[in-house]
C-alpha positions as CSV (number, residue, x, y, z in Angstrom):
1,M,10.3,22.5,8.8
2,A,7.1,20.6,8.1
3,V,5.8,17.2,9.3
4,I,3.8,15.3,6.7
5,G,1.7,12.2,6.8
6,I,2.0,9.5,4.2
7,D,-0.5,6.8,3.3
8,L,1.9,4.3,1.8
9,G,-0.6,2.1,-0.1
10,T,-0.4,-1.1,-2.1
11,T,-2.0,0.5,-5.2
12,N,-1.8,4.3,-4.5
13,S,0.0,6.5,-2.0
14,L,-0.9,9.9,-0.7
15,G,0.7,12.7,1.3
16,A,-1.1,15.0,3.7
17,V,-0.2,17.9,6.0
18,Y,-2.0,19.7,8.9
19,R,-1.9,23.5,8.7
20,E,-4.2,26.4,9.3
21,D,-6.5,24.2,11.4
22,R,-7.2,21.7,8.7
23,V,-5.8,18.7,6.8
24,E,-4.6,19.4,3.3
25,L,-3.9,16.6,0.8
26,I,-0.7,17.1,-1.2
27,P,-1.1,17.1,-5.0
28,N,1.6,15.5,-7.2
29,S,3.0,16.9,-10.4
30,F,-0.1,15.7,-12.3
31,G,-2.5,17.6,-9.9
32,S,-3.8,14.3,-8.4
33,F,-3.7,13.4,-4.8
34,L,-3.2,9.7,-5.7
35,T,0.3,8.6,-6.7
36,P,0.3,5.0,-8.1
37,S,2.7,2.8,-6.0
38,V,4.6,1.7,-9.0
39,V,8.3,1.8,-9.7
40,S,10.0,1.3,-13.1
41,L,13.7,1.2,-14.2
42,M,14.3,3.0,-17.5
43,E,16.8,1.8,-20.1
44,D,19.3,4.4,-19.0
45,G,19.1,3.5,-15.3
46,T,16.6,6.2,-14.5
47,I,14.0,5.4,-11.8
48,V,10.5,6.6,-12.5
49,T,7.5,6.3,-10.2
50,G,3.8,7.0,-10.1
51,E,1.7,7.5,-13.3
52,I,4.6,7.1,-15.7
53,A,5.7,3.8,-14.1
54,K,2.1,2.5,-14.1
55,E,1.9,2.9,-17.9
56,R,5.2,0.9,-18.2
57,L,3.5,-2.1,-16.4
58,I,2.2,-2.9,-19.9
59,T,5.0,-1.8,-22.1
60,H,7.9,-2.9,-19.9
61,P,6.6,-5.4,-17.3
62,E,10.0,-6.9,-16.9
63,S,11.4,-3.7,-15.5
64,T,8.4,-2.4,-13.6
65,A,7.0,-3.4,-10.2
66,A,3.7,-2.9,-8.4
67,S,2.0,-4.2,-5.3
68,F,5.4,-4.7,-3.6
69,K,4.0,-3.6,-0.3
70,K,2.7,-7.2,0.0
71,E,6.3,-8.3,0.2
72,M,7.4,-5.8,2.9
73,G,9.3,-7.4,5.7
74,K,10.5,-10.3,3.6
75,N,14.0,-10.7,2.2
76,T,12.5,-10.9,-1.3
77,K,14.4,-9.5,-4.2
78,I,12.3,-7.9,-6.9
79,S,13.9,-7.7,-10.3
80,L,13.6,-4.5,-12.4
81,G,15.5,-5.3,-15.6
82,N,19.1,-6.2,-14.6
83,R,18.8,-4.9,-11.0
84,E,17.3,-6.2,-7.9
85,F,15.6,-4.3,-5.1
86,L,14.1,-5.1,-1.7
87,P,10.4,-4.1,-1.2
88,E,11.4,-1.3,1.2
89,E,13.9,0.1,-1.3
90,L,11.1,0.3,-3.9
91,S,8.9,1.9,-1.3
92,S,11.6,4.5,-0.6
93,F,11.3,5.7,-4.2
94,I,7.5,6.3,-3.7
95,I,8.1,8.1,-0.4
96,R,10.8,10.2,-1.9
97,S,8.4,11.2,-4.7
98,I,5.8,12.3,-2.2
99,L,8.4,14.2,-0.2
100,E,9.5,16.1,-3.3
101,D,5.8,16.9,-4.1
102,A,5.3,18.0,-0.5
103,E,8.3,20.3,-0.4
104,K,7.3,21.9,-3.7
105,Y,3.7,22.3,-2.5
106,L,4.6,23.7,1.0
107,G,7.6,25.7,-0.1
108,E,9.7,24.4,2.8
109,P,11.8,21.4,3.7
110,V,10.0,18.4,5.2
111,E,11.7,17.2,8.5
112,E,9.7,14.2,9.5
113,A,6.9,11.8,8.2
114,V,4.2,9.8,9.9
115,I,3.5,6.7,7.8
116,S,0.4,4.5,8.0
117,V,0.6,0.7,7.7
118,P,-2.0,-2.1,7.8
119,A,-3.1,-2.9,11.3
120,Y,-2.0,-6.5,10.8
121,F,1.6,-5.7,9.8
122,H,3.9,-7.6,12.1
123,D,7.1,-6.3,13.5
124,K,9.4,-7.0,10.5
125,Q,6.9,-5.3,8.1
126,R,6.8,-2.2,10.3
127,V,10.6,-2.3,10.5
128,A,10.7,-2.4,6.7
129,T,8.4,0.6,6.5
130,K,10.6,2.6,8.7
131,R,13.6,1.5,6.7
132,A,11.9,2.7,3.6
133,G,11.4,6.2,5.1
134,A,15.0,6.3,6.2
135,L,16.3,5.3,2.8
136,A,14.2,8.1,1.3
137,G,16.1,10.5,3.6
138,I,13.3,11.3,6.0
139,K,12.9,10.7,9.8
140,V,10.0,8.3,10.7
141,Q,9.4,8.2,14.4
142,R,5.7,7.3,14.2
143,I,4.0,4.4,12.5
144,I,0.2,4.4,12.7
145,N,-2.3,1.7,11.8
146,E,-4.3,2.6,8.7
147,P,-7.8,1.9,10.2
148,S,-6.8,3.9,13.2
149,A,-6.0,6.9,11.0
150,A,-9.3,6.4,9.2
151,A,-11.2,6.3,12.5
152,L,-9.6,9.5,13.6
153,A,-10.6,11.2,10.3
154,S,-14.1,9.9,10.4
155,Y,-14.7,10.9,14.0
156,F,-13.2,14.4,13.5
157,D,-15.7,14.9,10.6
158,T,-18.8,13.7,12.4
159,E,-17.9,14.2,16.1
160,E,-20.6,11.7,17.0
161,E,-20.0,9.5,20.0
162,Q,-20.4,5.9,18.7
163,L,-19.0,2.5,18.3
164,F,-18.1,2.0,14.7
165,L,-16.3,-0.5,12.5
166,V,-13.7,0.7,10.0
167,F,-13.7,-1.5,6.9
168,D,-10.5,-0.6,5.0
169,F,-10.4,-2.4,1.7
170,G,-7.5,-1.4,-0.5
171,G,-5.8,-2.8,-3.6
172,G,-3.8,-5.4,-1.7
173,T,-4.9,-5.5,1.9
174,L,-8.0,-5.6,4.1
175,D,-7.9,-4.1,7.5
176,V,-10.9,-4.0,10.0
177,S,-10.9,-2.1,13.2
178,I,-13.6,-1.6,15.9
179,V,-13.4,1.8,17.3
180,E,-15.1,3.7,20.2
181,C,-15.2,7.5,20.0
182,F,-16.2,9.9,22.7
183,D,-15.1,13.5,23.7
184,T,-11.6,13.8,22.3
185,M,-10.8,10.1,22.6
186,V,-10.5,7.7,19.7
187,E,-9.9,4.2,21.2
188,I,-9.2,1.2,19.1
189,L,-10.8,-1.9,20.7
190,S,-10.2,-4.7,18.2
191,V,-8.3,-5.2,14.9
192,S,-8.2,-7.9,12.3
193,G,-6.9,-8.1,8.7
194,D,-5.5,-10.0,5.7
195,N,-2.4,-8.6,4.2
196,H,-3.0,-10.5,1.0
197,L,-6.6,-9.7,0.2
198,G,-7.7,-6.7,-1.8
199,G,-9.2,-5.3,-5.0
200,D,-6.4,-6.8,-7.0
201,D,-7.8,-10.3,-6.2
202,F,-10.8,-9.5,-8.4
203,H,-8.5,-8.7,-11.3
204,Q,-6.8,-12.0,-11.0
205,I,-10.1,-13.9,-10.8
206,M,-11.5,-12.0,-13.9
207,L,-8.3,-12.8,-15.8
208,E,-8.6,-16.5,-15.1
209,N,-12.2,-16.6,-16.1
210,F,-11.6,-14.5,-19.2
211,L,-8.9,-17.0,-20.4
212,K,-11.2,-19.9,-19.5
213,E,-14.1,-18.4,-21.4
214,H,-12.1,-17.9,-24.6
215,G,-10.0,-21.1,-24.4
216,I,-6.7,-19.3,-23.9
217,D,-3.9,-21.0,-21.9
218,R,-2.3,-18.6,-19.5
219,E,1.1,-20.2,-20.0
220,D,0.9,-19.1,-23.7
221,L,0.6,-15.5,-22.8
222,T,3.5,-13.1,-22.8
223,S,4.0,-10.9,-19.7
224,T,2.8,-7.9,-21.7
225,E,-0.4,-9.7,-22.8
226,E,-1.1,-10.7,-19.3
227,A,-0.6,-7.1,-18.1
228,V,-3.0,-5.9,-20.8
229,I,-5.7,-8.3,-19.7
230,L,-5.2,-7.3,-16.0
231,K,-5.6,-3.7,-16.9
232,Q,-8.8,-4.4,-18.8
233,A,-10.1,-6.3,-15.8
234,E,-9.5,-3.3,-13.6
235,I,-11.2,-1.0,-16.1
236,C,-14.2,-3.3,-16.3
237,K,-14.4,-3.7,-12.5
238,K,-14.4,0.1,-12.1
239,A,-17.0,0.6,-14.8
240,L,-19.4,-1.6,-12.8
241,T,-19.3,1.0,-10.0
242,D,-21.8,3.1,-11.9
243,Q,-22.9,0.8,-14.8
244,E,-25.2,-2.2,-14.8
245,T,-22.9,-4.0,-17.3
246,A,-19.4,-3.6,-18.6
247,T,-17.3,-5.1,-21.3
248,M,-13.9,-6.5,-20.8
249,T,-12.0,-6.3,-24.0
250,A,-8.4,-7.4,-24.9
251,V,-6.6,-7.6,-28.2
252,I,-4.2,-10.6,-28.1
253,R,-2.0,-11.2,-31.2
254,G,-4.3,-9.3,-33.4
255,N,-7.4,-11.1,-32.2
256,T,-10.1,-9.2,-30.2
257,Y,-11.7,-11.0,-27.3
258,Q,-14.7,-9.7,-25.2
259,S,-16.5,-10.8,-22.0
260,I,-19.6,-9.1,-20.7
261,Y,-19.7,-8.6,-16.9
262,D,-22.4,-7.5,-14.5
263,N,-22.1,-7.5,-10.7
264,H,-24.0,-10.8,-10.4
265,R,-21.4,-12.6,-12.5
266,L,-18.6,-10.9,-10.6
267,M,-20.0,-12.0,-7.3
268,E,-20.4,-15.6,-8.4
269,E,-16.9,-15.8,-9.7
270,S,-15.5,-14.1,-6.6
271,A,-17.2,-16.1,-3.9
272,S,-13.9,-17.1,-2.3
273,V,-13.0,-13.4,-1.8
274,F,-16.2,-12.7,0.1
275,M,-15.7,-15.8,2.3
276,R,-12.2,-14.4,3.3
277,I,-13.8,-10.9,4.0
278,K,-16.3,-12.5,6.3
279,K,-13.6,-14.4,8.1
280,V,-11.7,-11.2,8.8
281,L,-14.9,-9.4,10.1
282,T,-15.8,-12.4,12.3
283,H,-12.3,-12.3,13.8
284,A,-12.5,-8.6,14.7
285,L,-16.0,-9.0,16.3
286,K,-15.0,-12.1,18.3
287,D,-11.8,-10.5,19.6
288,G,-13.6,-7.4,20.8
289,N,-16.5,-9.5,22.2
290,F,-19.0,-7.7,20.0
291,N,-21.9,-8.8,17.8
292,V,-23.4,-7.1,14.7
293,Q,-26.0,-5.3,16.8
294,D,-23.4,-3.5,18.9
295,I,-21.9,-1.7,15.8
296,N,-23.5,1.7,15.3
297,T,-21.9,2.5,12.0
298,V,-19.7,0.9,9.4
299,V,-17.3,3.3,7.7
300,M,-16.0,2.2,4.3
301,V,-12.3,3.1,3.5
302,G,-10.0,2.3,0.6
303,G,-10.4,2.5,-3.1
304,S,-11.9,-1.0,-3.4
305,S,-14.7,-0.1,-1.0
306,K,-16.2,1.9,-3.9
307,M,-17.4,-1.4,-5.4
308,P,-21.2,-1.8,-5.2
309,L,-20.7,-5.5,-4.6
310,I,-18.6,-4.8,-1.5
311,Q,-21.0,-2.2,-0.2
312,S,-24.0,-4.6,-0.7
313,Y,-22.2,-7.4,1.0
314,I,-21.4,-5.3,4.1
315,Q,-25.0,-4.0,4.2
316,H,-26.2,-7.7,4.1
317,L,-23.9,-8.7,7.0
318,F,-24.5,-5.7,9.3
319,R,-28.1,-5.1,8.3
320,K,-27.5,-1.4,7.8
321,A,-26.1,0.7,5.0
322,P,-22.5,1.6,5.5
323,I,-21.1,5.1,5.2
324,V,-19.5,5.6,1.8
325,T,-17.9,8.8,0.6
326,M,-16.6,9.6,-2.9
327,N,-13.1,10.1,-1.4
328,C,-13.0,6.9,0.6
329,D,-9.5,6.3,-0.9
330,E,-8.3,9.5,0.8
331,I,-9.6,8.9,4.4
332,V,-6.5,7.2,5.7
333,A,-4.3,10.0,4.4
334,R,-6.5,12.6,6.0
335,G,-6.3,10.7,9.3
336,V,-2.5,10.6,9.1
337,G,-2.7,14.3,8.5
338,F,-4.6,14.7,11.7
339,V,-2.0,12.6,13.5
340,C,0.6,15.1,12.3
341,G,-1.4,17.9,13.8
342,V,-1.7,16.1,17.1
343,K,2.0,15.3,17.1
344,E,2.8,19.0,16.5
345,R,0.4,20.1,19.2
346,K,-1.7,22.2,16.9
347,N,-4.4,24.1,18.7
348,Q,-7.5,22.6,17.0
349,V,-6.4,19.0,17.6
350,K,-3.8,19.0,20.4
351,D,-6.3,17.6,22.9
352,Y,-7.2,14.6,20.8
353,V,-6.0,11.2,22.1
354,L,-5.7,8.3,19.8
355,T,-5.0,5.0,21.5
356,D,-3.8,2.1,19.5
357,I,-3.6,-1.6,20.2
358,C,-1.0,-4.3,19.8
359,P,-2.2,-6.3,16.7
360,F,-0.2,-9.4,17.6
361,T,0.6,-11.3,20.9
362,L,4.1,-10.8,22.3
363,G,5.6,-13.6,24.4
364,T,8.4,-16.0,25.0
365,S,9.1,-19.7,24.6
366,I,8.7,-22.1,27.5
367,C,9.6,-25.8,27.9
368,N,7.4,-28.5,26.5
369,H,8.2,-31.5,28.8
370,A,6.4,-33.9,26.6
371,D,8.5,-32.9,23.6
372,P,11.4,-30.7,24.4
373,E,12.1,-30.1,20.7
374,Q,8.8,-28.3,20.4
375,P,8.7,-25.5,23.0
376,Y,5.5,-23.6,23.6
377,M,4.7,-19.9,23.2
378,S,3.8,-18.2,26.5
379,P,2.0,-14.8,26.0
380,I,3.1,-11.8,28.0
381,V,1.3,-9.0,26.1
382,E,-1.9,-10.3,24.5
383,R,-3.1,-9.0,21.1
384,N,-5.5,-6.1,21.3
385,S,-3.8,-4.8,24.4
386,T,-4.1,-1.0,24.5
387,L,-0.8,0.8,23.8
388,P,1.4,1.9,25.4
389,C,1.5,-1.0,27.8
390,S,3.8,-2.7,30.2
391,K,3.3,-6.3,31.5
392,V,5.4,-8.7,33.5
393,K,5.3,-12.5,33.9
394,R,7.4,-14.8,36.1
395,F,9.1,-17.9,34.7
396,Y,10.9,-20.7,36.6
397,T,13.8,-23.0,35.8
398,S,12.7,-26.3,34.1
399,Y,15.3,-28.7,35.3
400,D,17.8,-29.3,38.2
401,H,21.0,-27.3,38.3
402,Q,20.1,-25.1,35.4
403,T,22.5,-22.2,35.0
404,Q,21.2,-20.4,31.9
405,L,17.9,-19.4,30.4
406,D,17.7,-18.9,26.6
407,I,14.9,-16.4,26.4
408,E,13.3,-16.0,23.0
409,I,11.2,-12.9,22.2
410,L,8.3,-13.9,20.0
411,Q,5.4,-12.3,18.2
412,G,2.4,-14.3,16.9
413,E,-0.7,-16.4,17.8
414,R,0.6,-19.9,17.3
415,N,0.8,-22.5,20.1
416,Y,4.4,-23.7,19.3
417,A,7.2,-21.2,19.5
418,K,8.8,-22.1,16.2
419,D,5.6,-21.0,14.3
420,N,5.8,-17.4,15.6
421,L,8.1,-14.5,14.5
422,L,11.4,-14.4,16.4
423,L,12.2,-10.8,17.3
424,G,15.3,-11.4,19.4
425,K,17.1,-13.6,22.0
426,V,18.6,-12.9,25.4
427,D,20.8,-15.4,27.4
428,V,20.5,-15.0,31.2
429,R,22.8,-16.7,33.8
430,V,21.0,-17.9,36.9
431,P,22.3,-19.5,40.2
432,K,22.5,-23.3,40.1
433,K,19.5,-24.6,42.0
434,R,16.9,-27.4,41.9
435,K,14.2,-27.2,39.3
436,G,11.6,-24.5,40.0
437,E,13.6,-22.8,42.8
438,E,15.0,-20.1,40.6
439,A,13.0,-17.6,38.5
440,V,13.1,-14.6,36.3
441,D,10.6,-11.8,35.8
442,I,10.2,-10.9,32.2
443,R,8.6,-7.5,31.5
444,F,7.5,-6.3,28.1
445,T,7.0,-2.6,27.6
446,Y,5.6,-1.7,24.2
447,D,5.0,1.8,22.9
448,L,3.0,3.5,20.1
449,N,6.2,3.9,18.0
450,G,6.7,0.1,17.8
451,I,9.6,0.0,20.3
452,L,9.6,-3.1,22.6
453,I,11.7,-2.9,25.8
454,V,12.4,-6.3,27.4
455,D,13.5,-6.2,31.0
456,I,14.6,-9.5,32.6
457,T,15.2,-9.6,36.3
458,V,16.7,-12.6,38.1
459,V,14.5,-12.9,41.2
460,S,17.1,-14.2,43.7
461,S,19.9,-11.7,42.9
462,G,18.0,-8.7,41.4
463,Q,20.3,-8.8,38.4
464,K,18.6,-7.0,35.5
465,I,19.2,-7.2,31.8
466,T,17.5,-4.9,29.3
467,K,17.1,-5.4,25.6
468,V,15.5,-2.9,23.2
469,I,13.8,-4.3,20.1
470,S,13.4,-1.1,18.0
471,E,12.5,-0.5,14.4
472,T,15.9,0.8,13.5
473,M,18.7,-0.1,11.1
474,D,22.4,-0.4,11.8
475,E,24.0,3.1,11.2
476,E,26.7,1.8,8.9
477,E,24.2,-0.3,6.9
478,M,21.9,2.7,6.7
479,R,24.7,5.0,5.4
480,Q,25.7,2.5,2.8
481,K,22.2,1.9,1.6
482,I,21.4,5.7,1.4
483,E,24.6,6.2,-0.6
484,E,23.8,3.4,-2.9
485,L,20.2,4.5,-3.6
486,S,21.1,8.2,-3.9
487,K,23.2,7.3,-6.9
488,L,20.0,6.3,-8.8
489,K,18.7,9.1,-10.9
490,I,15.1,10.2,-10.2
491,H,13.3,11.6,-13.3
492,P,13.0,15.4,-13.2
493,K,9.5,16.5,-12.4
494,D,9.4,19.3,-15.0
495,I,9.4,16.8,-17.9
496,S,7.2,14.1,-16.3
497,E,4.1,15.2,-18.4
498,N,6.0,14.4,-21.5
499,K,7.2,11.0,-20.3
500,Y,3.6,10.2,-19.2
501,V,2.2,10.9,-22.7
502,L,4.9,8.7,-24.3
503,E,4.2,5.8,-21.9
504,K,0.5,6.2,-22.4
505,L,1.0,5.9,-26.2
506,Q,3.3,2.9,-25.8
507,A,0.6,1.2,-23.7
508,L,-2.1,2.0,-26.2
509,Y,0.1,0.7,-29.0
510,E,0.1,-2.7,-27.3
511,E,-3.7,-2.8,-26.9
512,V,-5.3,-1.4,-30.0
513,P,-6.0,-3.2,-33.3
514,I,-3.2,-3.4,-35.8
515,S,-5.0,-1.0,-38.2
516,I,-4.4,1.9,-35.7
517,R,-0.8,1.0,-34.7
518,E,0.9,2.8,-37.6
519,Q,-0.7,6.1,-36.5
520,I,0.3,5.7,-32.9
521,Q,3.8,4.8,-34.0
522,E,4.0,8.0,-36.1
523,A,2.9,10.1,-33.1
524,I,5.5,8.5,-30.8
525,R,8.3,9.1,-33.3
526,Y,7.3,12.7,-34.0
527,F,7.0,13.5,-30.3
528,D,10.4,12.0,-29.6
529,Y,11.8,14.2,-32.4
530,L,10.2,17.3,-30.8
531,L,11.7,16.4,-27.4
532,T,15.2,16.2,-28.9
533,Q,14.7,19.7,-30.4
534,Q,13.9,21.1,-26.9
535,N,11.4,23.7,-28.3
536,M,9.1,24.0,-25.3
537,H,6.4,25.8,-27.3
538,Q,6.1,23.0,-29.9
539,I,6.4,20.3,-27.3
540,R,3.5,21.8,-25.2
541,K,1.4,22.3,-28.3
542,Y,1.8,18.8,-29.7
543,R,1.4,17.3,-26.2
544,Q,-2.0,18.9,-25.9
545,Y,-2.9,17.4,-29.2
546,L,-1.7,13.9,-28.1
547,E,-3.6,14.1,-24.8
548,H,-6.8,14.6,-26.8
549,M,-5.9,11.8,-29.2
550,I,-5.2,9.5,-26.2
551,E,-8.6,10.3,-24.7
552,Q,-10.2,9.3,-28.1
553,L,-8.2,6.1,-28.3
554,E,-9.1,5.0,-24.8
555,N,-12.8,5.3,-25.7
556,Y,-12.4,3.5,-29.0
557,D,-14.8,0.6,-29.6
558,P,-13.4,-1.9,-32.1
559,F,-16.9,-3.0,-32.9
560,G,-18.1,0.6,-33.7
561,E,-17.0,3.2,-36.2
562,L,-13.4,3.6,-37.4
563,F,-11.2,5.6,-35.1
564,T,-10.9,9.4,-35.7
565,V,-9.8,12.3,-33.5
566,D,-12.6,14.7,-33.9
567,E,-12.3,18.5,-34.3
568,Y,-8.8,18.7,-32.8
569,E,-6.0,18.9,-35.3
570,Y,-2.4,19.8,-34.8
571,E,-1.2,22.7,-36.9
572,E,2.1,22.3,-38.7
573,E,5.1,24.4,-37.8
574,E,7.8,25.3,-40.3
575,E,10.4,23.3,-38.4
576,D,8.3,20.1,-38.8
577,E,9.6,19.6,-42.3
578,D,13.0,18.7,-40.8
579,F,11.4,15.6,-39.4
580,L,8.6,14.8,-41.9
581,G,10.1,15.7,-45.2
582,E,7.9,16.3,-48.3
583,G,4.5,14.8,-48.0
584,G,4.8,14.3,-44.2
585,R,1.5,13.7,-42.3
586,K,0.5,14.9,-38.9
587,K,-3.3,14.9,-39.0
588,W,-5.3,11.9,-37.9
589,T,-7.9,10.8,-40.4
590,N,-10.4,8.0,-40.8
């Protein structure tokens, strides 16, 4: 059975495997390595994911969800139609889709997955990620930080000993790691990040300025209209990757609005985003006690790193051109694939050692004598400690005749205990003595798999209590959840191409001028008819025609010539008359 790696991204997710001495990315049913991290609930209760679901963000926004990775670890319910899901439940559908693609590609069952997460994911977010894997029916023993995986992939490709900074800028998160590489060692020295900063922020800024420019009140927009504008913002932003200017166009209630963008305008409007990026970079350099001159190379990772604005800004800050590859949105997945090879002790990579660090401080609460209602946080394992690690600290009783210590296990950087994440509690009985005469040793042992072992020893008696804080789910709760989610139907892969074409047409129907809508509506109805007839030859033939028509529609300029599908016409079949009747029309004309 195989072990695969999964880059579970905010915008897109990827699968990878290590075999025959190299990493292979796993294609999905559309032949792409990138699977949109989008989930949609169909009218019949069917769950669809990926490309099909992405198209439904426009046509059915009320039953479609994206960017739910940002909510991981929260008890936030996300509504899809008349159902509600936790973020990890939605993520489990994406994982399950990648698993199905992997088993089809590899021709064997997948036994285990290694999943990447942002370096700044706290414990509850990592727990939620493992839950997502479990709900998808796969064992997840190893969670790896995304920039750590990217560092491994970059070093394996270059094999140059250096100190480099990994700038991982995705759709919804920014992760920065400073990494030292030598021999077969990849050592993470410092991490920083923002789990709510990514390329999607540019879309929101562009939407706000688009509405402001054209005097449109956001509250007057329907959810579909807002989704249309956001999609156009994304298209415009991507066009600026290799164009000097780009036009952001949206048709709202029959009216066409346009805004002209260049990178200078986008930078001015997005000044707040660049300030937040600099804050994250500063934090990583300060934590590692580095300055800009110490960094040999900056490696750009994540789809949003393709933006020329981002690359120029990084070059300005570090006074050197960063390394940017065309597949920068695949680097994390490749790194996770390497981790799979290391885990399986494959010959080419078995000697590689990837050390990771603890992204957040772990500690316990202690008495604040000035204000007993506001206990302090006392660190035991400081952030950026190399993993695995084991550290112990002694604590004394705080008042006379104290018989019990209420020990809180905390994660975070705040001074007051209440402002940090509570991971667990342990009550310890101690002999009744004067203040400060009794003590306990608290040892935290934290491993690469996110398991924290807390050992508490009463110094005077030697009594020892052990509590394991692991990223697991109650077995009964897990069984019930798996049973509940398994009842949901996952759309068959063999007809996904047809669903994709329909959703694409539905999305275009919302966007194009009214003069073209009738033709799109006719195409949708006729394709629905062919699907009910189940004649695979006709379906395939008409689908090819529609794919060409969709390509023409997407390039349609409402200020240019009238729309036409050039030199690609669908030939009638005898059976078509059942649907069309006399005088029926299937050809697209001016």
